[in-house]
C-alpha positions, 0 to 999 in steps of 0.5 A, spaced: 947 377 834 951 371 833 947 365 830 947 361 837 943 367 840 937 365 835 931 362 837 931 354 835 928 353 828 929 361 826 932 362 820 935 368 817 936 369 809 942 369 806 942 376 805 941 377 812 947 373 814 951 376 808 950 383 811 952 381 818 958 378 815 960 384 811 958 388 818 963 384 822 969 385 817 968 393 817 967 393 824 974 389 825 978 393 819 979 386 816 983 383 822 979 378 826 981 376 833 980 369 835 973 370 838 971 374 831 974 368 827 969 364 831 963 368 830 965 369 822 966 361 821 959 360 824 956 366 820 959 362 814 956 356 816 949 359 817 950 363 810 951 356 806 945 353 810 941 359 808 943 359 801 942 351 800 935 352 803 933 358 798 936 353 792 931 348 795 925 353 795 926 355 788 927 348 785 
């Protein structure tokens, strides 16, 4: 599932997104196509946002 397919306002935890990033790397054997690279970049942005949200909640 790409971040684009999430309903608006839906937020996954950093751990969930990290798991998807790991699965992507495992699935591709560590070599990303252009499409997979775009998916990876979206996931990293989503992961960073989730981390920021978790830090703010903890504060």
